[in-house]
VEXDOVEX-95190 format. One record per residue: residue number from 0; x, y, z of N, C-alpha, C in turn. Coordinates in nm, 4 decimals, padded with zeros to 6 digits. Example, Ala and Ser with C-alpha at 12.3 -4.5 7.8 and 13.67 -1.06 7.14 Angstrom:
2
0 01.3190 -00.5690 00.7800 01.2300 -00.4500 00.7800 01.3200 -00.3300 00.7800;
1 01.2850 -00.2250 00.7080 01.3670 -00.1060 00.7140 01.2900 00.0030 00.7870;
***
This chain:
69
0 11.1132 12.3046 09.5564 11.0221 12.1976 09.5260 11.1021 12.0679 09.5066;
1 11.0592 11.9626 09.5700 11.1249 11.8343 09.5566 11.0828 11.7673 09.4270;
2 11.1799 11.7238 09.3510 11.1521 11.6538 09.2261 11.1380 11.5044 09.2553;
3 11.0495 11.4379 09.1835 11.0246 11.2952 09.2030 11.0326 11.2240 09.0683;
4 11.0378 11.0919 09.0731 11.0315 11.0144 08.9505 10.8871 11.0126 08.9009;
5 10.8682 10.9751 08.7771 10.7329 10.9630 08.7230 10.6548 10.8610 08.8040;
6 10.7184 10.7478 08.8347 10.6515 10.6431 08.9123 10.6068 10.6956 09.0484;
7 10.6927 10.7700 09.1164 10.6579 10.8226 09.2481 10.5457 10.9252 09.2381;
8 10.5486 11.0062 09.1349 10.4420 11.1043 09.1131 10.3073 11.0335 09.0993;
9 10.3039 10.9292 09.0176 10.1803 10.8536 08.9973 10.1387 10.7839 09.1260;
10 10.2349 10.7249 09.1980 10.2028 10.6604 09.3256 10.1442 10.7597 09.4252;
11 10.1980 10.8807 09.4282 10.1452 10.9837 09.5185 09.9994 11.0156 09.4855;
12 09.9687 11.0245 09.3576 09.8306 11.0521 09.3175 09.7408 10.9337 09.3539;
13 09.7875 10.8129 09.3263 09.7090 10.6941 09.3630 09.6784 10.6954 09.5121;
14 09.7787 10.7252 09.5925 09.7602 10.7279 09.7378 09.6596 10.8358 09.7783;
15 09.6712 10.9530 09.7186 09.5801 11.0619 09.7551 09.4359 11.0299 09.7150;
16 09.4196 10.9479 09.6123 09.2858 10.9082 09.5675 09.2415 10.7752 09.6290;
17 09.3246 10.7219 09.7171 09.2978 10.5941 09.7839 09.2706 10.4824 09.6835;
18 09.3583 10.4757 09.5836 09.3510 10.3717 09.4816 09.4802 10.2910 09.4851;
19 09.4809 10.1786 09.4138 09.5968 10.0887 09.4132 09.6496 10.0704 09.2716;
20 09.7735 10.0251 09.2626 09.8346 09.9991 09.1325 09.7526 09.8984 09.0519;
21 09.6955 09.7989 09.1184 09.6168 09.6987 09.0459 09.4922 09.7595 08.9823;
22 09.4307 09.8557 09.0490 09.3170 09.9269 08.9909 09.3614 09.9980 08.8636;
23 09.4768 10.0649 08.8731 09.5293 10.1382 08.7588 09.5631 10.0432 08.6445;
24 09.6221 09.9303 08.6763 09.6555 09.8310 08.5734 09.5308 09.7909 08.4966;
25 09.4222 09.7633 08.5676 09.2961 09.7264 08.5026 09.2454 09.8386 08.4119;
26 09.2537 09.9625 08.4580 09.2025 10.0761 08.3821 09.2808 10.1009 08.2531;
27 09.4133 10.0871 08.2593 09.4956 10.1176 08.1411 09.5259 09.9948 08.0562;
28 09.4738 09.8802 08.0968 09.4886 09.7601 08.0155 09.6231 09.6915 08.0248;
29 09.6834 09.6954 08.1429 09.8106 09.6270 08.1656 09.7910 09.5188 08.2700;
30 09.8749 09.4166 08.2639 09.8687 09.3131 08.3672 09.9271 09.3674 08.4970;
31 09.8948 09.3020 08.6056 09.9476 09.3436 08.7357 10.0997 09.3306 08.7388;
32 10.1520 09.2276 08.6726 10.2974 09.2091 08.6670 10.3628 09.3223 08.5874;
33 10.3008 09.3593 08.4762 10.3570 09.4648 08.3918 10.3549 09.5989 08.4628;
34 10.2452 09.6315 08.5296 10.2390 09.7606 08.5993 10.3423 09.7640 08.7115;
35 10.3614 09.6504 08.7797 10.4640 09.6431 08.8836 10.6026 09.6703 08.8269;
36 10.6330 09.6120 08.7122 10.7619 09.6332 08.6460 10.7781 09.7805 08.6086;
37 10.6734 09.8386 08.5537 10.6819 09.9774 08.5091 10.7056 10.0730 08.6260;
38 10.6425 10.0459 08.7406 10.6669 10.1293 08.8581 10.8081 10.1074 08.9119;
39 10.8504 09.9834 08.9162 10.9839 09.9521 08.9695 11.0945 10.0159 08.8850;
40 11.0758 10.0150 08.7536 11.1786 10.0640 08.6621 11.1503 10.2030 08.6047;
41 11.0407 10.2645 08.6490 11.0044 10.3985 08.6027 11.0063 10.4031 08.4494;
42 10.9339 10.3076 08.3881 10.9421 10.2912 08.2425 10.8048 10.2935 08.1762;
43 10.7435 10.4094 08.1737 10.6126 10.4260 08.1133 10.6280 10.4840 07.9726;
44 10.5473 10.4345 07.8793 10.5473 10.4921 07.7454 10.4621 10.6189 07.7472;
45 10.4757 10.6976 07.6418 10.3946 10.8193 07.6305 10.2460 10.7837 07.6281;
46 10.2110 10.6811 07.5542 10.0702 10.6397 07.5466 10.0176 10.5980 07.6837;
47 10.0986 10.5238 07.7581 10.0565 10.4821 07.8927 10.0381 10.6023 07.9840;
48 10.1289 10.6992 07.9748 10.1169 10.8187 08.0583 09.9906 10.8974 08.0264;
49 09.9558 10.9048 07.9004 09.8326 10.9745 07.8619 09.7115 10.9031 07.9201;
50 09.7088 10.7710 07.9086 09.5958 10.6947 07.9636 09.5911 10.7063 08.1158;
51 09.7065 10.6991 08.1799 09.7123 10.7105 08.3266 09.6622 10.8480 08.3699;
52 09.7080 10.9525 08.3017 09.6650 11.0888 08.3358 09.5138 11.1025 08.3216;
53 09.4590 11.0395 08.2197 09.3138 11.0461 08.1989 09.2391 10.9810 08.3148;
54 09.2822 10.8612 08.3568 09.2112 10.7902 08.4631 09.2339 10.8512 08.6014;
55 09.3510 10.9105 08.6225 09.3791 10.9712 08.7524 09.3477 11.1210 08.7541;
56 09.3088 11.1726 08.6389 09.2672 11.3120 08.6272 09.3776 11.4102 08.6693;
57 09.4942 11.3952 08.6065 09.5987 11.4956 08.6272 09.6479 11.5452 08.4921;
58 09.7061 11.6620 08.4933 09.7540 11.7279 08.3730 09.9001 11.6907 08.3511;
59 09.9323 11.6480 08.2303 10.0708 11.6107 08.2009 10.1663 11.7296 08.2112;
60 10.1152 11.8502 08.1959 10.1989 11.9695 08.2136 10.2487 11.9788 08.3579;
61 10.1634 11.9425 08.4537 10.2052 11.9405 08.5950 10.3180 11.8408 08.6153;
62 10.3052 11.7274 08.5518 10.4057 11.6218 08.5641 10.5416 11.6703 08.5174;
63 10.5445 11.7440 08.4068 10.6715 11.7947 08.3540 10.7489 11.8757 08.4563;
64 10.6778 11.9559 08.5348 10.7419 12.0437 08.6310 10.7879 11.9730 08.7574;
65 10.7354 11.8543 08.7843 10.7604 11.7894 08.9129 10.8540 11.6697 08.9075;
66 10.8948 11.6273 08.7870 10.9768 11.5065 08.7792 11.1267 11.5402 08.7728;
67 11.2045 11.4425 08.8186 11.3504 11.4523 08.8090 11.3901 11.4375 08.6646;
68 11.4940 11.5051 08.6281 11.5446 11.4922 08.4895 11.6690 11.4096 08.4866;
***
């Protein structure tokens, strides 16, 4: 299994759901600039990940198994 970054994992889900980062930014209450920074630097807080998982409907347990360490 190929391991990915958290940002890439989220981007893959966004793509599969035909959604964009800007949509996600609006849903989780971040500016478009901030969400861009977070994807570029793979720097999401635990609270942000919980909110993102809720809006994209994925289980954080799945994320644990698929990300690079």
